[in-house]
N, C-alpha and C positions, 0 to 999 in steps of 0.2 A: 369756231368759224361760225362768220354770221351771214346770217341768209335773209335778202329784202328786198320787199314788193309784193304786191297784192295776189299774183300769178305763183311764182316760185315759192312766198309759202305755202300757199292753198297745195301745191302741188306736195308740197315737202309734207304734210302733215297727212296726203293720204300715201307718203309711202312708210317706210319704218324704219327711218334715222331718228336718232334720238334726240328730243327738242329738250332743252333745259328750261327755258324761261320765253313765251314768247311777251313782244311789248307792240302793243296798239294803241294809238291815237285816242286821244280824246276830246271830248269841244268841237268838235265834225259839227259843222255848219246842217248837215242832215244825213239820217241814215245812212248809211252804205253796207247792202247789201252782201258785198265780195266780205269788208269785214268784220258782219254777223257771223258770216257762213265759216270763214274763219275760225274766230272766239268760238264759234259752236262746237267744231272740230277738237282746237283744243280744249276744251273741258269735258269731252268724250273722254279722251285722252289721257285725262286728268294735268292735263301742262297747265305749268304757273301762267295763267294772265294779268299781264303788267298794264292800268291803263296808262297811260304819261305823256307829257306836253309833248307837243309838236319840237322844242325845241334839242328838248333830251333826246330825242328821234334822226332828229339832224345832226347831234352830236354822234349818233351811235353806228351813224349811215356810213357804209365805204362809200354808196355810187351818189348820196346825196337825195337820191332814187325811189326812197323807202316805200312810198302810195301808202302811207300813215300804219305800214305792219313788217312785222321785225323782226324774226326768230334767231333764238343761241343753239345752237347744236354743238352737238360732239364734233370732232376732226372728221371729215370726210373716210368712211370703210370703205377702201377700194376691197372689189373681188378677184377670186385668183382664178388663173386661166381656167386651171378645172372649172369651177363655177359657169365661166361659159362655155364649156363643150357640153359641159350637163344637161346641154338645150334637150326638148323630145322630137327627138327626127319626125316622130309621127301628124307634127305641126308644122310637117315640111321643110325644104334643104335649110342651111345653117347661113346667115350673113353676121360676118364679125369685120372690122373695123380695124383695122394696124396703122398707127400715127405714128410715122416716121421723125421727131421731131416737132412736133407743130409747136412754137415759142406762147407764141401770139394767146393769152387766153380769151380774149373776143371771139377768134379764130376755135379756140378749142370748143368752148360753152357750143358755138351755132354750128359746130359737127354731131357735138352731143345730142342738142334740141331734135338734126335730123335725122341720126342714127335712132333717135327712140323712135317719130314717126313713119321712120323707114320698118320701121319692124326688125332690127338690128338684135342678132344674140349679145351682142355685147361690144366693149370696144379698148384696145391693149391700147396703151404711150407710155413710154421710157421715164425713165427716173432721173434721168439725167439729159440735161440741154433740151430739156423737153418744160413745157406749161403740166401743173397739174390741178387736181380740181379744189377750187378757191374760190373765198365768197367771190367775188368778180363773172368765175366761171360758169360759179351756180345762179347768178343772177342772166345772165345772159341766155343761158339755156333752157330759162323760161323754167325751169323746174325738173325740166327729161332728166336730168342729172339723181333724181330720186329711182327714176324706174327705169335704168337701163345700166346692165353691170358693167364695171369700167376695171380696166385690174393694169396692175401699174409694173412693170418690169423691169428690170438691171440690163438686158441687152435686147435688143426687138428681133436680130437675127436668131438666138436659140428661140424667141417662144414662136416665130416662125415656123423651124422647125418641129418643132412641137406640135404645131398645127397640122404639117406634112407626116407627120407619122398619124396622125386621126387622120388623113386622105382630104382634108381641107386643099383645094385648091387653090393659091396663091397669085392675087392676080392685083399686079400693082398699075395704077394711073400715075401716066410719065410722058412727056411731050412727043418723045422720042417712040413712042407704040404704036400698034396697029387701032386705026379709026374704031374705036368702040363701038359705031353704029354701026359697020361691015364688017365687023369681027364675027368668027363664029359664035353662035350664041352661049352666051354664059350664062351657067347652067347649070345643080347641083351644089355642095358645100363652099362657098367663098367667103376666102378673107381679100378683104379690099383695100390697098397698101395706100394710107396718102403720105406723100413725102414734105415738108417742111415750107415755111416761107417761101425761103431762098435757096436751099439746095435741090430743094427737090428729093424726094426717095435716094437715099446714098446707094454708092454704084455696088458695093459689096452685099446689100441691100437685091437691091434689084435680079442680081444674079442669082438668088432665092428661090424669085419667082418663077410659077411656072408660064406666067403671061406678061406683056404691059400692052396698056388699051393706052390710047389718045384720046382725049375731046379737039374738037377742030374749034382752032381760033381763026378766023375770015377776020379778023379787025387788023389795026397795024399794033397793039400789043399782046404780045405771045404768050400770056398765061393765063390763065383762073386764079382767084385769091384761092387758097385750100378751102375754105368751107363750103364756097359756089362749089367747087369741081367736086367737092366730094357728094354733095347734094342730087349732080345732076350725074356723077355715075353710082350712085344707090339706086338711084330709078330708074335711070336705065336697064340694071339689072335684072329690076323688079318688073319692070316690062319684058325683058326676054325670055323671059321665068313664063314671064304668063301665055308667050307665042304659044302654038299647036304642032308646027314646023318642027 
């Protein structure tokens, strides 16, 4: 797998991913502090650094926006649901994301980024009819994929049943739910279910959920992009947890 761009590569180096080699553009017009930092961290980890012409990086690049840094890694290592559930409860209530059919890699990357920023304990995605963690996803996540546990499961509904066995409240975000701002406060351990771009949360999955909440849409378009809706819902859960009432 190829990870490209200064920030994604920098975050990758901070994590525990296995990096086989690092390509850095040579002959730049002036020293770049970010590239210097990347090289220093790579050398600390004894990663092979290859100084290459821009033409070679352009050829290796998937997106065409490598910014002078490109890392070759092993395939993304998915976590197990048990790893996500093992979060230290002393640090506060657990917050888990369950993605029910997110197919757009850009949406997945954006969701991973907002989940990491919101302090989510992990993300659960499906193996079928859903995007996996690819080069493009890592790029869009701005390196957040190196810091958040992601489990890939065969059956999303079975994963939800596992979470319920751990007494985690399952909350789906869907248009037919109660308004998230006026609903009963969202407290305790929560798994937030976000549906796919076309169908939303599947009917059988929704039946397994303890609650369904919705975000208000006041314009003529009746739905939000999945990653945008996910970000708003995650931070509303955080806000409600901080309320003293």
